[in-house]
KOLVOFI-842120 format. One line per field, with one value per residue (C-alpha): residue number from 1; chain; x, y, z. Coordinates in Angstrom, 2 decimals, decimal comma, always signed. Example, Ala and Ser with C-alpha at 12.3 -4.5 7.8 and 13.67 -1.06 7.14 Angstrom:
2
pos	[1:2]
unit	[A:A]
x	[+12,30:+13,67]
y	[-4,50:-1,06]
z	[+7,80:+7,14]
This chain:
376
pos	[1:2:3:4:5:6:7:8:9:10:11:12:13:14:15:16:17:18:19:20:21:22:23:24:25:26:27:28:29:30:31:32:33:34:35:36:37:38:39:40:41:42:43:44:45:46:47:48:49:50:51:52:53:54:55:56:57:58:59:60:61:62:63:64:65:66:67:68:69:70:71:72:73:74:75:76:77:78:79:80:81:82:83:84:85:86:87:88:89:90:91:92:93:94:95:96:97:98:99:100:101:102:103:104:105:106:107:108:109:110:111:112:113:114:115:116:117:118:119:120:121:122:123:124:125:126:127:128:129:130:131:132:133:134:135:136:137:138:139:140:141:142:143:144:145:146:147:148:149:150:151:152:153:154:155:156:157:158:159:160:161:162:163:164:165:166:167:168:169:170:171:172:173:174:175:176:177:178:179:180:181:182:183:184:185:186:187:188:189:190:191:192:193:194:195:196:197:198:199:200:201:202:203:204:205:206:207:208:209:210:211:212:213:214:215:216:217:218:219:220:221:222:223:224:225:226:227:228:229:230:231:232:233:234:235:236:237:238:239:240:241:242:243:244:245:246:247:248:249:250:251:252:253:254:255:256:257:258:259:260:261:262:263:264:265:266:267:268:269:270:271:272:273:274:275:276:277:278:279:280:281:282:283:284:285:286:287:288:289:290:291:292:293:294:295:296:297:298:299:300:301:302:303:304:305:306:307:308:309:310:311:312:313:314:315:316:317:318:319:320:321:322:323:324:325:326:327:328:329:330:331:332:333:334:335:336:337:338:339:340:341:342:343:344:345:346:347:348:349:350:351:352:353:354:355:356:357:358:359:360:361:362:363:364:365:366:367:368:369:370:371:372:373:374:375:376]
unit	[A:A:A:A:A:A:A:A:A:A:A:A:A:A:A:A:A:A:A:A:A:A:A:A:A:A:A:A:A:A:A:A:A:A:A:A:A:A:A:A:A:A:A:A:A:A:A:A:A:A:A:A:A:A:A:A:A:A:A:A:A:A:A:A:A:A:A:A:A:A:A:A:A:A:A:A:A:A:A:A:A:A:A:A:A:A:A:A:A:A:A:A:A:A:A:A:A:A:A:A:A:A:A:A:A:A:A:A:A:A:A:A:A:A:A:A:A:A:A:A:A:A:A:A:A:A:A:A:A:A:A:A:A:A:A:A:A:A:A:A:A:A:A:A:A:A:A:A:A:A:A:A:A:A:A:A:A:A:A:A:A:A:A:A:A:A:A:A:A:A:A:A:A:A:A:A:A:A:A:A:A:A:A:A:A:A:A:A:A:A:A:A:A:A:A:A:A:A:A:A:A:A:A:A:A:A:A:A:A:A:A:A:A:A:A:A:A:A:A:A:A:A:A:A:A:A:A:A:A:A:A:A:A:A:A:A:A:A:A:A:A:A:A:A:A:A:A:A:A:A:A:A:A:A:A:A:A:A:A:A:A:A:A:A:A:A:A:A:A:A:A:A:A:A:A:A:A:A:A:A:A:A:A:A:A:A:A:A:A:A:A:A:A:A:A:A:A:A:A:A:A:A:A:A:A:A:A:A:A:A:A:A:A:A:A:A:A:A:A:A:A:A:A:A:A:A:A:A:A:A:A:A:A:A:A:A:A:A:A:A:A:A:A:A:A:A:A:A:A:A:A:A:A:A:A:A:A:A:A:A:A:A:A:A:A:A:A:A:A:A:A:A:A:A:A:A]
x	[+8,60:+8,13:+5,06:+7,15:+9,06:+8,14:+5,15:+4,52:+0,86:-0,70:-1,51:-4,64:-4,38:-6,99:-8,67:-9,74:-13,08:-12,73:-15,17:-14,26:-11,98:-14,42:-13,81:-10,01:-8,26:-4,77:-4,31:-7,99:-10,48:-11,92:-11,06:-9,39:-12,29:-13,53:-12,51:-14,91:-16,81:-14,56:-11,42:-12,39:-10,32:-11,69:-10,01:-11,25:-13,52:-16,11:-15,56:-19,26:-20,60:-19,04:-21,05:-22,54:-20,67:-22,94:-23,09:-25,43:-27,19:-24,94:-21,80:-23,12:-23,81:-20,19:-18,86:-21,05:-19,87:-16,27:-17,30:-19,06:-16,21:-13,51:-11,67:-9,80:-11,84:-9,95:-11,46:-10,61:-11,58:-10,25:-8,72:-11,34:-14,10:-13,99:-11,96:-10,05:-13,10:-14,90:-12,60:-13,46:-17,17:-17,03:-15,14:-17,60:-20,73:-19,51:-17,86:-14,43:-12,34:-9,78:-8,68:-5,16:-3,59:-0,66:+0,16:+2,09:+4,79:+7,44:+9,83:+7,31:+8,04:+5,96:+8,25:+7,19:+3,61:+4,38:+6,69:+9,75:+12,44:+14,61:+17,69:+19,96:+17,76:+17,61:+21,39:+21,95:+19,66:+21,38:+24,76:+23,55:+22,22:+25,54:+27,42:+25,15:+25,62:+29,40:+29,40:+27,32:+29,55:+32,71:+31,29:+30,43:+33,84:+36,05:+38,76:+38,95:+42,43:+44,43:+48,01:+48,56:+50,07:+52,84:+56,36:+58,79:+57,65:+54,89:+56,16:+56,22:+52,75:+51,51:+53,02:+51,40:+48,11:+48,30:+49,06:+46,18:+43,82:+44,84:+44,37:+40,96:+39,97:+40,95:+38,71:+35,96:+36,16:+35,88:+32,87:+31,41:+31,66:+29,37:+26,90:+27,11:+26,17:+23,37:+21,91:+18,41:+18,07:+15,64:+12,13:+12,25:+8,56:+9,38:+11,51:+9,26:+6,21:+3,74:+2,99:-0,53:-0,85:+0,74:-1,59:-4,63:-3,67:-2,93:-6,35:-7,64:-11,14:-12,64:-11,60:-9,77:-10,17:-6,93:-6,63:-3,85:-3,83:-2,63:-1,39:-0,82:+2,25:+3,98:+6,89:+5,77:+6,31:+4,54:+0,94:+1,93:+4,00:+0,97:-1,25:+0,83:+0,40:-3,32:-3,91:-1,94:-3,25:+0,02:+3,69:+6,80:+8,94:+12,42:+13,70:+11,04:+11,16:+14,85:+14,16:+14,42:+11,24:+10,33:+10,56:+8,66:+5,36:+6,02:+3,74:+4,72:+3,61:+0,98:+0,55:-0,98:-0,72:+0,86:-1,34:+0,24:-0,52:+0,55:+2,79:+3,16:+6,22:+7,28:+4,21:+1,51:-1,56:-4,87:-7,91:-10,26:-9,57:-9,31:-11,52:-8,94:-9,68:-7,07:-7,28:-5,90:-5,94:-5,41:-1,77:-0,86:-2,38:-2,28:-1,41:-4,39:-3,64:-3,92:-7,16:-8,71:-8,45:-9,99:-13,52:-13,41:-15,37:-15,07:-16,34:-17,77:-17,39:-20,27:-23,13:-25,09:-27,49:-24,63:-22,77:-25,88:-26,19:-22,52:-22,92:-26,13:-24,62:-21,44:-22,67:-26,42:-29,53:-29,12:-25,75:-27,36:-28,82:-25,31:-23,72:-25,55:-23,25:-20,19:-21,62:-22,21:-18,64:-17,28:-19,15:-18,02:-14,39:-14,26:-15,22:-11,72:-9,74:-9,06:-10,88:-11,85:-15,20:-13,55:-12,43:-16,08:-16,89:-14,04:-15,41:-18,93:-17,63:-15,70:-18,81:-20,87:-18,16:-18,59:-15,58:-15,91:-14,71:-16,28:-16,96:-13,88:-11,77:-13,10:-12,37:-8,85:-8,20:-9,36:-10,51:-7,25:-6,80:-5,03:-3,49:-1,59:+2,21:+3,50:+6,09:+9,68]
y	[-23,31:-19,55:-17,99:-16,77:-20,02:-22,51:-24,51:-22,29:-21,50:-18,28:-17,84:-19,76:-22,28:-24,94:-27,65:-26,90:-25,16:-23,77:-20,98:-17,78:-19,52:-21,12:-18,38:-18,72:-20,03:-19,42:-21,84:-22,60:-25,00:-22,74:-22,98:-20,06:-17,59:-16,03:-12,38:-9,51:-8,33:-5,29:-7,46:-9,80:-9,33:-9,55:-12,94:-14,38:-17,41:-15,59:-12,11:-11,31:-7,83:-4,61:-2,66:+0,54:+3,79:+6,06:+9,75:+12,65:+14,43:+17,50:+15,35:+13,47:+16,79:+17,92:+14,68:+15,18:+18,78:+17,52:+14,97:+17,60:+20,10:+17,46:+18,84:+16,95:+16,27:+17,24:+15,27:+16,41:+15,08:+13,31:+9,84:+7,14:+9,25:+7,29:+9,59:+6,88:+4,61:+7,31:+6,73:+3,02:+3,79:+6,08:+3,48:+0,71:+2,73:+4,15:+0,91:+2,48:-0,52:-0,88:+2,29:+3,52:+4,47:+6,75:+6,80:+9,99:+10,47:+13,10:+11,51:+11,22:+13,02:+13,66:+11,36:+8,45:+8,86:+9,46:+6,62:+4,54:+3,51:+0,48:+1,66:-0,85:-3,79:-2,72:-2,19:-5,65:-7,25:-5,34:-6,57:-10,17:-9,90:-8,57:-11,36:-13,97:-12,40:-12,36:-15,99:-17,07:-15,14:-16,59:-20,11:-19,64:-18,08:-20,49:-22,29:-26,00:-27,50:-30,36:-30,86:-33,44:-36,90:-37,64:-37,54:-35,21:-31,59:-31,94:-28,94:-26,66:-27,75:-27,13:-23,64:-22,86:-24,24:-22,04:-18,98:-19,86:-20,25:-16,86:-15,28:-16,91:-15,79:-12,22:-12,28:-13,97:-11,19:-8,58:-10,35:-10,57:-6,81:-6,56:-8,95:-6,99:-3,81:-5,62:-7,23:-5,79:-3,51:-4,64:-3,21:-0,10:-0,51:-3,61:-1,50:+1,53:+1,39:+4,21:+5,10:+5,62:+9,18:+8,29:+5,31:+7,44:+10,02:+7,34:+5,66:+5,32:+3,84:+5,18:+7,39:+5,79:+6,68:+7,92:+8,06:+10,36:+9,42:+11,74:+14,53:+16,68:+14,55:+15,60:+17,96:+21,58:+21,81:+18,60:+19,93:+22,66:+20,21:+17,92:+20,82:+21,54:+18,01:+17,89:+21,26:+20,38:+16,83:+15,49:+14,93:+13,98:+10,89:+12,05:+8,49:+8,01:+11,52:+11,00:+7,91:+8,09:+9,22:+5,73:+4,33:+6,99:+5,09:+2,73:+0,45:+0,78:-1,10:+0,42:+0,41:-2,66:-5,21:-6,43:-4,33:-1,83:+1,76:+3,40:+6,46:+8,53:+10,67:+10,44:+12,21:+10,73:+12,78:+12,59:+11,40:+10,98:+13,16:+10,82:+10,99:+12,31:+11,93:+13,52:+13,02:+15,13:+14,74:+18,47:+18,27:+21,24:+23,97:+23,98:+26,93:+29,05:+28,34:+24,64:+24,95:+27,12:+24,25:+21,64:+20,88:+20,55:+18,07:+17,99:+14,77:+15,48:+13,20:+10,69:+11,15:+8,35:+7,84:+7,70:+5,17:+2,99:+3,10:+2,12:-0,84:-1,91:-1,65:-3,53:-6,17:-6,38:-5,22:-7,80:-6,32:-3,11:-4,84:-5,62:-2,37:+0,41:+0,57:+0,46:+3,26:+5,37:+4,74:+5,60:+8,92:+9,91:+9,13:+10,57:+13,97:+14,25:+11,52:+10,52:+7,28:+5,58:+4,03:+0,75:+0,47:+0,52:-2,10:-4,27:-4,15:-5,03:-7,85:-9,39:-9,30:-10,96:-13,60:-14,64:-12,91:-13,29:-9,78:-6,98:-3,66:-2,16:-5,07:-4,61:-0,90:-1,50:-4,15:-2,38:+1,15:+2,74:+6,42:+7,12:+10,42:+8,87:+8,83:+5,33:+4,91:+4,54]
z	[+36,31:+35,82:+34,24:+31,32:+30,73:+27,99:+29,05:+32,05:+32,59:+33,74:+37,37:+38,26:+35,40:+35,83:+33,85:+30,31:+30,34:+33,86:+34,74:+32,97:+30,46:+28,06:+25,48:+25,61:+22,50:+23,89:+26,82:+26,77:+25,16:+22,45:+18,76:+17,02:+16,56:+13,36:+12,93:+13,59:+10,50:+10,03:+10,19:+7,36:+4,24:+0,71:+0,15:+3,44:+3,32:+5,40:+4,06:+3,93:+3,24:+4,45:+7,05:+5,61:+6,14:+8,15:+7,29:+7,83:+4,99:+5,21:+5,05:+2,02:+0,28:+0,81:-0,68:-3,74:-4,05:-4,30:-6,94:-9,05:-8,77:-9,35:-6,35:-3,63:-0,50:+2,67:+5,56:+9,08:+12,48:+15,52:+15,14:+14,88:+13,31:+10,04:+7,79:+5,94:+5,67:+3,68:+0,69:+0,68:+1,00:-2,05:-4,09:-3,18:-3,87:-7,19:-8,35:-8,81:-7,81:-5,02:-3,26:-4,02:-0,70:+0,04:+3,75:+4,44:+7,06:+7,74:+5,21:+2,37:-0,89:-3,97:-5,95:-3,72:-4,89:-8,58:-9,65:-8,84:-11,32:-10,57:-12,44:-10,69:-11,63:-15,27:-15,40:-13,95:-16,54:-19,37:-18,13:-18,02:-21,57:-22,83:-21,08:-22,65:-26,08:-25,65:-24,52:-27,48:-29,89:-28,38:-28,64:-32,31:-33,08:-31,16:-33,18:-32,85:-32,96:-31,53:-30,48:-33,21:-32,93:-30,50:-31,91:-33,54:-33,81:-31,23:-29,22:-32,26:-33,31:-29,77:-29,82:-33,17:-31,87:-28,79:-30,92:-33,20:-30,27:-28,88:-32,30:-32,61:-29,15:-30,03:-33,10:-31,09:-28,53:-31,27:-32,70:-29,17:-28,88:-31,85:-30,27:-27,02:-28,83:-30,65:-27,50:-26,95:-23,95:-21,21:-21,45:-19,29:-18,50:-16,44:-14,12:-13,74:-11,48:-10,94:-7,33:-5,94:-7,27:-10,60:-11,00:-10,18:-12,82:-15,43:-15,14:-18,69:-18,40:-15,16:-12,25:-9,33:-5,67:-4,12:-0,33:+0,89:+4,55:+7,34:+5,11:+8,19:+9,00:+5,79:+5,32:+5,13:+1,34:+0,34:+0,21:-2,26:-4,33:-4,44:-5,42:-8,53:-9,88:-9,09:-10,75:-13,89:-14,07:-15,46:-14,71:-16,67:-16,22:-17,32:-17,83:-20,52:-21,97:-22,85:-24,94:-28,75:-30,47:-31,68:-28,13:-26,22:-25,85:-22,95:-20,94:-17,28:-14,18:-11,89:-8,14:-6,57:-9,37:-12,60:-14,87:-17,26:-18,17:-21,43:-20,98:-24,15:-24,82:-21,20:-19,77:-17,55:-18,46:-16,62:-18,58:-15,61:-12,58:-9,58:-6,53:-4,06:-0,35:+1,93:+5,68:+8,51:+12,28:+12,68:+13,73:+11,51:+9,36:+5,57:+3,30:+2,19:-1,49:-0,79:+1,20:-1,51:-3,97:-1,67:-0,54:+3,24:+5,33:+9,11:+10,68:+14,14:+17,12:+17,09:+19,55:+21,24:+18,32:+15,84:+17,99:+18,20:+14,42:+14,07:+16,44:+14,71:+11,24:+12,18:+14,64:+14,16:+16,02:+18,79:+19,76:+21,03:+24,08:+25,32:+24,21:+26,08:+29,10:+26,82:+24,67:+27,79:+28,97:+25,52:+25,46:+28,95:+28,28:+24,75:+26,16:+27,65:+25,88:+22,29:+21,48:+18,21:+17,38:+16,43:+20,07:+21,08:+18,44:+19,72:+23,27:+22,12:+19,91:+22,81:+24,97:+22,24:+21,81:+25,45:+26,95:+30,72:+31,50:+33,46:+31,80:+33,42:+32,17:+28,65:+28,75:+30,02:+27,36:+24,19:+25,01:+26,09:+25,25:+21,96:+23,02:+25,91:+25,81:+26,39:+29,16:+28,02]
């Protein structure tokens, strides 16, 4: 039986618990392991506390400058330096709730982040309501009649009955048209959901943290389009602005839940300017007008002391004793390759979990370079 066939074991399969395999859960004796601390979700049974986000004094000062100026924070740095995690750290420390995230790619548009309107779904619901109203009207207006007793004249009575039924159906259809017109339209707010940026601007009680991730992957015009909305602090929803005056205050759905936000006269207007964290890996330059309206923070590559602090904060003091050689290898390789600190944490975690792997095996398994082009 081949190694890749059902039931086929890997080369060197032995008895459960063979040397070097005690930590295996797949084709080994170990139970499915608990996730690393940074991979535990909020709803997990063992979620625990989140490791602290480590920053230098100068970096903390720049974050506070953005908060005081109510300006977007543009965070740059190589992949894996903790740019995205900064938004979550700000939200946790200031008690601003879950982070609203907009992951940008080359196809992203500003409309994606503002709102989405399910016109087809609303049209379908309106059609169903009209059909139900017509059916109810037809049922109430139907004419009851029988063919009469058997015998002489039965055919004539049947013909008159058929004509009467057709006449009644015609009037029922006319009455149904009235019911169709009177059928209430579906609540437009059920079919309109604000995107991450729209939800952040609509926050009524406290600011929200908005993470705009990898903005440098966007189309060339998107940063300036985004700048207009952030500078004005509002945007119009045409589908609501066209409603009659008495219907213009609408409660719409927000991003990430079933909560509602009140939109007045078709305009989402900012009450509390959101904490906007935009990240960039440096794949492109931004227009000067855009940069002028941002507070810029460049996260440097971590040195040995910073890496030790990261390992200590994520995995505990005892982890450092088994991490020094991995930290040294990470520093040597990151001088010429793109690596992320969570790759280092993954290698240390595997070693702490009892993985019977040499340092080179650990590095090959989880510390592969991120700027390498995969073979096709």
